[in-house]
N, C-alpha and C positions, 0 to 999 in steps of 0.2 A: 527471562532475561533477554535483553536485546544487545546485539553486537553489530559492528560495522568496521570497515577499515578507515583510518584517518585520511588516506589518499582518496577513497571514494566519497568520503564526507565532504572534502574540499571540492572535488570535481562536481558533485551533485549541487553544491551551493553555487558554483559558477554557472553550471548549465541550466539548473531549474530554480535557483533562488532559494533553495531549502537545504539546511543541514540535515543529514539523516538523523543526527542526534536529537533533533527537535520534533520529529514527527511520530515518535513512538506511541503517543496517546491516540493515534488513529485506530489502534488495535482495541481501544476501549469502547469504540462505537458499537452499540448493540445492533445496528443495522449494517454492519460491515459485510461486504460480499467478497468471498474468496474464490479464486479460480486456480485450477491446476494449469501450469504453462507447459504444455507438451512440446511446443516448438523449441523452447530454450532449456528444457530439462535434458539431462544426460543420464546414463547408467550410474554415474558417480554422484550426481546431485539433482534432486528434484527441485524445480522452481515453482513459485506461486506468485500470483499478483492479487491485490485486493483493492477494493474501492471503499473508502470510508470518509466520514466527516472529520475534519481537523479543526480544532479551535472554534467549533460551532459555526463556522462560516464558509469553509472551503472544502470541496471534495477532492481527495488526493487519490492517485494511483500509486501503489507501493509494490515493488517487486522484492521478494525475499525468499530465503531458503531456511531450512532447519539444519543447524550444526551443533552436535553435542547437546541437544535438548534446548538450545537457544534459538531465538529468531534472529537470523543474520540478514540485515537490510542491505539491499544491493542498489536500489535507486528509488527515488520518490519525486513525484511531480504533480502539478495541478492536473486534475482529470480533464480530458477533452469534453466537448459538449455532448458527444455520443455517450461517453462513459458516465457523465453527470446524469443524463436521462436514464440510463440503466439503474444507477444508484437511486435516483428520485422515484422511479417506478417501483423499485423494490421497497423503498421506504414507505410509500403510500400503501402498498400491499401488506407489509408487515405491521405497520402502525394502525391498520384498520381504516385508513382514509380512502378516498376515491382518487 
């Protein structure tokens, strides 16, 4: 299950043009890349970021944590060109292409 706060959902829409509530299917991407975020993690909360394709055309960067067994979304935005290259290189490798 996915959770987010209404406030962060509105802020994310204003800042990045995406509601957190609409990006959950990025986690269905079989080529999703997940990273542990040691910079923003604390003893109380571990944070992660991931890169994945959303709606078959856009690569997103999503920051999240786990809370009570749920994936709690913190922010989501379009991936930078560097992040997109990381995703596409991984996609080619995992999909068996060059």
